[in-house]
N, C-alpha and C positions, 0 to 999 in steps of 0.2 A: 504493500500499498504506498509505503513512504517513497520507493523506489518511483512510483506512478505519478506520486505527487510533486518529487524532484524533477521529473521529466516535464509535466503540465507546466511548471513554473519557468523550466528553460524554454519552453515553446513560447510560452508567453511573453517572455524577455525577448525572443528571437522577432515575434510577431510585432513586440513594439518598436522594436529597432529597424524592422522592415517599413512599418509606416510612419515613421519619423524620416526614413530616408526618402520615401516617396513625398513626403510634404515638402522637404528641402527642394528635392527635385523640381516639383511642382511651380514653387515659388521662382527658382531659377530660369523655367521656361517661360514664365510671365514676364520676368526682368528681361529676358533676352529677345521675347517678341517686341517688348517696348523699344529695345535699343535698334533693333532690326527696323522696325517702323520708321523710327527716325533717321537713322543712317539711308535708307531707301527715299526718304523726304528731302533729304539733302540732297542724294545724288540727283532727283529729278529736279530739283530749284536748279543746280548747277548745269545740266545739261539742258534746260530751257533759256538760261543765260547766254550759253555759248551759241545755241543752235537758232536763235530767234532771229530771224531774218526780218523782223519788222523794224529793229532798232539799228541804230549804227553798230558798225563793228566795234568790237570790244578790242580796247587798245593791249598791247601784249603785255603790259604788266597787269591788267585786269585779268587777262587770260589766265596768266600764270597764278594769280591768285584763286581764280575759280577753279583750275585744275588740282591745285594744291587742297583746297578742302574737298574736293570730290575723293581725290586720293586719301585724304583721313577719314572720310565716310566709308571708303571701300575695306580700309586697314579695320575698322570698326566692326564692319559686319561680318569680315573674316573671323574676326575674335568670337563674336556670339554665335557663330556657325559650329565652331571648335567644339 
């Protein structure tokens, strides 16, 4: 009887640890989804700036800034995907 109770306690601890791990992973997925959305928005904004034919062409300095911002967004996106 005592062995069975010990086994049940061990299983309960393992179950608790598994539930805690799932909770932590769920929080990270939510955080990653927000980060991915923000990075995608930044990339879309940069692409609109560079590809908009209705405005005057961006100066080279401005293009470098936009591309730099887009590269940073892509790097952040890759971190969330890992």
